[in-house]
Backbone as JSON Lines, residues from 0, in Angstrom:
{"i":0,"aa":"M","n":[0.84,-1.18,0.0],"ca":[0.0,0.0,0.0],"c":[0.89,1.24,0.0]}
{"i":1,"aa":"S","n":[0.55,2.17,-0.81],"ca":[1.33,3.39,-0.94],"c":[0.78,4.48,-0.03]}
{"i":2,"aa":"L","n":[1.67,5.31,0.48],"ca":[1.26,6.44,1.31],"c":[0.46,7.45,0.49]}
{"i":3,"aa":"F","n":[0.65,7.46,-0.83],"ca":[-0.11,8.36,-1.7],"c":[-1.62,8.12,-1.55]}
{"i":4,"aa":"L","n":[-2.02,6.87,-1.32],"ca":[-3.44,6.55,-1.18],"c":[-4.03,7.14,0.09]}
{"i":5,"aa":"L","n":[-3.19,7.37,1.1],"ca":[-3.66,7.92,2.36],"c":[-3.57,9.45,2.41]}
{"i":6,"aa":"C","n":[-3.14,10.06,1.33],"ca":[-2.95,11.51,1.27],"c":[-3.8,12.12,0.15]}
{"i":7,"aa":"P","n":[-5.11,12.23,0.37],"ca":[-5.99,12.72,-0.69],"c":[-5.93,14.23,-0.9]}
{"i":8,"aa":"G","n":[-5.43,14.97,0.08],"ca":[-5.38,16.42,-0.03],"c":[-4.07,16.93,-0.59]}
{"i":9,"aa":"Q","n":[-3.98,18.24,-0.74],"ca":[-2.75,18.87,-1.2],"c":[-2.45,20.07,-0.32]}
{"i":10,"aa":"I","n":[-1.15,20.32,-0.15],"ca":[-0.71,21.47,0.65],"c":[0.28,22.31,-0.16]}
{"i":11,"aa":"S","n":[0.48,23.52,0.31],"ca":[1.55,24.37,-0.22],"c":[2.32,24.91,0.96]}
{"i":12,"aa":"V","n":[3.62,25.12,0.76],"ca":[4.5,25.62,1.81],"c":[4.97,27.01,1.42]}
{"i":13,"aa":"E","n":[4.89,27.95,2.36],"ca":[5.34,29.32,2.12],"c":[6.4,29.7,3.14]}
{"i":14,"aa":"R","n":[7.37,30.49,2.69],"ca":[8.46,30.96,3.54],"c":[8.45,32.49,3.52]}
{"i":15,"aa":"A","n":[8.72,33.1,4.67],"ca":[8.7,34.55,4.79],"c":[10.04,35.16,4.4]}
{"i":16,"aa":"A","n":[9.97,36.18,3.57],"ca":[11.13,37.02,3.28],"c":[10.94,38.26,4.15]}
{"i":17,"aa":"V","n":[11.82,38.43,5.12],"ca":[11.66,39.5,6.1],"c":[12.44,40.73,5.67]}
{"i":18,"aa":"S","n":[11.8,41.89,5.77],"ca":[12.45,43.16,5.48],"c":[11.9,44.21,6.45]}
{"i":19,"aa":"T","n":[12.43,45.4,6.39],"ca":[11.94,46.48,7.25],"c":[11.27,47.55,6.39]}
{"i":20,"aa":"D","n":[10.28,48.21,6.99],"ca":[9.61,49.29,6.28],"c":[10.25,50.63,6.64]}
{"i":21,"aa":"A","n":[9.68,51.71,6.19],"ca":[10.25,53.05,6.4],"c":[10.33,53.45,7.87]}
{"i":22,"aa":"T","n":[9.46,52.9,8.7],"ca":[9.46,53.24,10.12],"c":[10.27,52.27,10.95]}
{"i":23,"aa":"G","n":[10.9,51.29,10.32],"ca":[11.73,50.32,11.03],"c":[10.98,49.09,11.47]}
{"i":24,"aa":"G","n":[9.72,48.98,11.11],"ca":[8.93,47.8,11.44],"c":[9.28,46.62,10.55]}
{"i":25,"aa":"I","n":[8.95,45.44,11.0],"ca":[9.24,44.22,10.24],"c":[8.08,43.91,9.31]}
{"i":26,"aa":"V","n":[8.42,43.63,8.06],"ca":[7.43,43.28,7.04],"c":[7.78,41.89,6.51]}
{"i":27,"aa":"R","n":[6.77,41.01,6.48],"ca":[6.97,39.66,5.95],"c":[6.25,39.52,4.61]}
{"i":28,"aa":"Q","n":[6.98,39.11,3.61],"ca":[6.4,38.79,2.32],"c":[6.46,37.27,2.17]}
{"i":29,"aa":"W","n":[5.31,36.62,2.12],"ca":[5.27,35.16,2.04],"c":[5.4,34.72,0.59]}
{"i":30,"aa":"Q","n":[6.35,33.82,0.35],"ca":[6.62,33.31,-0.99],"c":[6.46,31.79,-0.99]}
{"i":31,"aa":"T","n":[5.79,31.27,-1.99],"ca":[5.56,29.83,-2.1],"c":[6.87,29.14,-2.48]}
{"i":32,"aa":"V","n":[7.27,28.14,-1.69],"ca":[8.47,27.36,-2.0],"c":[8.14,25.96,-2.51]}
{"i":33,"aa":"A","n":[6.91,25.5,-2.25],"ca":[6.46,24.21,-2.76],"c":[4.93,24.24,-2.83]}
{"i":34,"aa":"A","n":[4.39,23.64,-3.89],"ca":[2.93,23.63,-4.07],"c":[2.47,22.27,-4.58]}
{"i":35,"aa":"N","n":[1.18,22.02,-4.4],"ca":[0.54,20.79,-4.86],"c":[1.21,19.51,-4.34]}
{"i":36,"aa":"I","n":[1.58,19.54,-3.06],"ca":[2.21,18.39,-2.43],"c":[1.1,17.52,-1.83]}
{"i":37,"aa":"P","n":[1.05,16.23,-2.17],"ca":[0.02,15.36,-1.59],"c":[0.24,15.22,-0.08]}
{"i":38,"aa":"A","n":[-0.85,15.32,0.67],"ca":[-0.71,15.26,2.13],"c":[-2.05,14.95,2.78]}
{"i":39,"aa":"T","n":[-1.98,14.58,4.04],"ca":[-3.16,14.47,4.87],"c":[-2.88,15.21,6.17]}
{"i":40,"aa":"I","n":[-3.88,15.86,6.72],"ca":[-3.72,16.66,7.93],"c":[-4.57,16.03,9.03]}
{"i":41,"aa":"L","n":[-3.91,15.7,10.14],"ca":[-4.57,15.07,11.27],"c":[-4.55,15.99,12.46]}
{"i":42,"aa":"T","n":[-5.66,16.06,13.19],"ca":[-5.73,16.85,14.41],"c":[-5.15,16.03,15.55]}
{"i":43,"aa":"L","n":[-4.24,16.62,16.31],"ca":[-3.62,15.93,17.44],"c":[-4.49,16.09,18.67]}
{"i":44,"aa":"R","n":[-4.55,15.05,19.46],"ca":[-5.27,15.07,20.73],"c":[-4.26,15.1,21.87]}
{"i":45,"aa":"A","n":[-4.73,15.13,23.09],"ca":[-3.88,15.34,24.27],"c":[-2.7,14.37,24.37]}
{"i":46,"aa":"S","n":[-2.9,13.08,24.16],"ca":[-1.82,12.12,24.36],"c":[-0.71,12.29,23.32]}
{"i":47,"aa":"A","n":[-1.05,12.59,22.07],"ca":[-0.05,12.78,21.03],"c":[0.64,14.13,21.17]}
{"i":48,"aa":"N","n":[-0.03,15.08,21.81],"ca":[0.48,16.43,21.95],"c":[1.43,16.57,23.14]}
{"i":49,"aa":"A","n":[1.35,15.67,24.12],"ca":[2.09,15.82,25.37],"c":[3.6,15.84,25.19]}
{"i":50,"aa":"G","n":[4.14,15.02,24.32],"ca":[5.58,14.95,24.11],"c":[6.17,16.26,23.61]}
{"i":51,"aa":"M","n":[5.5,16.91,22.7],"ca":[5.97,18.19,22.19],"c":[5.82,19.3,23.22]}
{"i":52,"aa":"N","n":[4.75,19.24,24.02],"ca":[4.54,20.28,25.03],"c":[5.66,20.3,26.05]}
{"i":53,"aa":"R","n":[6.23,19.14,26.36],"ca":[7.33,19.1,27.31],"c":[8.55,19.84,26.79]}
{"i":54,"aa":"R","n":[8.69,19.93,25.49],"ca":[9.81,20.65,24.87],"c":[9.45,22.11,24.59]}
{"i":55,"aa":"G","n":[8.26,22.53,24.96],"ca":[7.83,23.9,24.73],"c":[7.34,24.15,23.32]}
{"i":56,"aa":"I","n":[7.0,23.1,22.58],"ca":[6.51,23.23,21.22],"c":[5.0,22.99,21.24]}
{"i":57,"aa":"V","n":[4.24,23.99,20.84],"ca":[2.79,23.86,20.79],"c":[2.4,23.36,19.41]}
{"i":58,"aa":"T","n":[1.78,22.2,19.35],"ca":[1.33,21.64,18.08],"c":[-0.14,21.29,18.18]}
{"i":59,"aa":"T","n":[-0.86,21.5,17.1],"ca":[-2.28,21.17,17.06],"c":[-2.59,20.16,15.96]}
{"i":60,"aa":"H","n":[-1.69,20.07,14.95],"ca":[-1.94,19.2,13.8],"c":[-0.67,18.48,13.36]}
{"i":61,"aa":"L","n":[-0.88,17.32,12.77],"ca":[0.2,16.55,12.16],"c":[-0.1,16.45,10.68]}
{"i":62,"aa":"I","n":[0.86,16.85,9.85],"ca":[0.72,16.79,8.41],"c":[1.66,15.71,7.9]}
{"i":63,"aa":"I","n":[1.12,14.73,7.18],"ca":[1.92,13.62,6.67],"c":[1.91,13.68,5.15]}
{"i":64,"aa":"S","n":[3.1,13.49,4.55],"ca":[3.22,13.55,3.1],"c":[4.22,12.52,2.59]}
{"i":65,"aa":"P","n":[3.97,11.92,1.43],"ca":[4.94,11.0,0.84],"c":[6.03,11.73,0.07]}
{"i":66,"aa":"A","n":[5.85,13.02,-0.17],"ca":[6.84,13.83,-0.89],"c":[7.49,14.81,0.08]}
{"i":67,"aa":"N","n":[8.73,15.15,-0.15],"ca":[9.43,16.09,0.71],"c":[8.83,17.48,0.54]}
{"i":68,"aa":"P","n":[8.22,18.02,1.6],"ca":[7.57,19.33,1.49],"c":[8.54,20.51,1.6]}
{"i":69,"aa":"T","n":[9.8,20.25,1.87],"ca":[10.85,21.28,2.02],"c":[10.5,22.32,3.07]}
{"i":70,"aa":"A","n":[9.69,21.95,4.05],"ca":[9.28,22.88,5.09],"c":[10.35,23.0,6.17]}
{"i":71,"aa":"R","n":[10.5,24.22,6.68],"ca":[11.41,24.5,7.79],"c":[10.62,25.09,8.95]}
{"i":72,"aa":"I","n":[11.2,25.07,10.12],"ca":[10.57,25.68,11.28],"c":[10.35,27.16,10.99]}
{"i":73,"aa":"G","n":[9.12,27.63,11.21],"ca":[8.77,29.03,10.95],"c":[8.05,29.24,9.64]}
{"i":74,"aa":"D","n":[8.09,28.26,8.74],"ca":[7.32,28.35,7.5],"c":[5.85,28.19,7.82]}
{"i":75,"aa":"R","n":[5.01,28.46,6.84],"ca":[3.59,28.18,7.03],"c":[3.11,27.28,5.9]}
{"i":76,"aa":"V","n":[2.12,26.46,6.25],"ca":[1.56,25.47,5.33],"c":[0.09,25.79,5.17]}
{"i":77,"aa":"S","n":[-0.4,25.68,3.93],"ca":[-1.81,25.92,3.66],"c":[-2.4,24.71,2.95]}
{"i":78,"aa":"D","n":[-3.63,24.39,3.33],"ca":[-4.36,23.35,2.62],"c":[-5.44,23.96,1.74]}
{"i":79,"aa":"G","n":[-5.4,25.25,1.55],"ca":[-6.4,25.96,0.77],"c":[-7.49,26.58,1.62]}
{"i":80,"aa":"T","n":[-7.6,26.14,2.86],"ca":[-8.62,26.66,3.77],"c":[-7.98,27.27,5.02]}
{"i":81,"aa":"F","n":[-7.04,26.56,5.62],"ca":[-6.41,26.99,6.86],"c":[-4.9,27.15,6.67]}
{"i":82,"aa":"W","n":[-4.31,27.93,7.58],"ca":[-2.84,28.1,7.62],"c":[-2.32,27.44,8.88]}
{"i":83,"aa":"Y","n":[-1.16,26.8,8.75],"ca":[-0.51,26.12,9.87],"c":[0.92,26.59,9.96]}
{"i":84,"aa":"L","n":[1.39,26.9,11.17],"ca":[2.77,27.31,11.41],"c":[3.6,26.06,11.68]}
{"i":85,"aa":"V","n":[4.69,25.88,10.94],"ca":[5.54,24.7,11.08],"c":[6.35,24.81,12.37]}
{"i":86,"aa":"R","n":[6.23,23.82,13.24],"ca":[6.95,23.79,14.52],"c":[8.09,22.78,14.5]}
{"i":87,"aa":"F","n":[7.94,21.69,13.72],"ca":[8.94,20.64,13.69],"c":[8.7,19.78,12.45]}
{"i":88,"aa":"T","n":[9.76,19.31,11.81],"ca":[9.62,18.4,10.66],"c":[10.48,17.16,10.89]}
{"i":89,"aa":"A","n":[10.07,16.07,10.28],"ca":[10.82,14.82,10.42],"c":[10.69,13.97,9.18]}
{"i":90,"aa":"D","n":[11.8,13.33,8.82],"ca":[11.82,12.33,7.76],"c":[11.53,11.0,8.45]}
{"i":91,"aa":"L","n":[10.35,10.47,8.24],"ca":[9.95,9.25,8.94],"c":[10.7,8.05,8.4]}
{"i":92,"aa":"G","n":[11.45,7.39,9.24],"ca":[12.22,6.23,8.85],"c":[13.54,6.55,8.17]}
{"i":93,"aa":"N","n":[13.87,7.84,8.02],"ca":[15.11,8.3,7.38],"c":[15.34,7.69,6.0]}
{"i":94,"aa":"R","n":[14.26,7.49,5.25],"ca":[14.37,6.92,3.91],"c":[13.89,7.87,2.82]}
{"i":95,"aa":"G","n":[13.37,9.03,3.19],"ca":[12.88,9.98,2.22],"c":[11.57,9.57,1.57]}
{"i":96,"aa":"R","n":[10.83,8.66,2.2],"ca":[9.58,8.18,1.62],"c":[8.35,8.72,2.32]}
{"i":97,"aa":"A","n":[8.51,9.22,3.53],"ca":[7.39,9.75,4.29],"c":[7.9,10.9,5.16]}
{"i":98,"aa":"W","n":[7.15,11.98,5.16],"ca":[7.55,13.17,5.9],"c":[6.43,13.58,6.85]}
{"i":99,"aa":"A","n":[6.81,14.07,8.01],"ca":[5.84,14.55,9.0],"c":[6.16,16.0,9.34]}
{"i":100,"aa":"I","n":[5.12,16.79,9.43],"ca":[5.24,18.18,9.87],"c":[4.33,18.34,11.07]}
{"i":101,"aa":"F","n":[4.9,18.7,12.21],"ca":[4.11,19.03,13.38],"c":[3.86,20.53,13.31]}
{"i":102,"aa":"A","n":[2.6,20.92,13.33],"ca":[2.24,22.31,13.07],"c":[1.2,22.82,14.06]}
{"i":103,"aa":"Q","n":[1.09,24.15,14.1],"ca":[0.11,24.81,14.95],"c":[-0.84,25.6,14.06]}
{"i":104,"aa":"L","n":[-2.13,25.42,14.26],"ca":[-3.12,26.18,13.5],"c":[-2.97,27.65,13.81]}
{"i":105,"aa":"I","n":[-2.87,28.47,12.77],"ca":[-2.74,29.91,12.95],"c":[-4.14,30.51,12.99]}
{"i":106,"aa":"D","n":[-4.42,31.19,14.1],"ca":[-5.72,31.81,14.25],"c":[-5.56,33.15,14.95]}
{"i":107,"aa":"P","n":[-5.98,34.25,14.42],"ca":[-6.71,34.37,13.16],"c":[-5.81,34.13,11.97]}
{"i":108,"aa":"Q","n":[-6.42,33.86,10.85],"ca":[-5.65,33.58,9.63],"c":[-4.91,34.84,9.2]}
{"i":109,"aa":"S","n":[-3.57,34.78,9.32],"ca":[-2.77,35.97,8.99],"c":[-1.65,35.62,8.05]}
């Protein structure tokens, strides 16, 4: 069975290009670094969330993909409806066949 069969949705990954404006404030321009990546997004419950909370990482969702999403900590992921802030990424099994992104739902959508 292929992981592609378990990933009916698609995500895009965006990375912020940070600059300053005329008053010295920080301005983020979000640029797409990867699009149309097959994925599935799972909501984490208390028991799955506890391990990350001990490290001070707040996660609300787990995003699984068979393709490398090239996501880094601080990037944001969109499924077309919601935005998620990337908190941690992992190559599952260290074989490059399955990727996990632990993310936090961004609310309000910004």
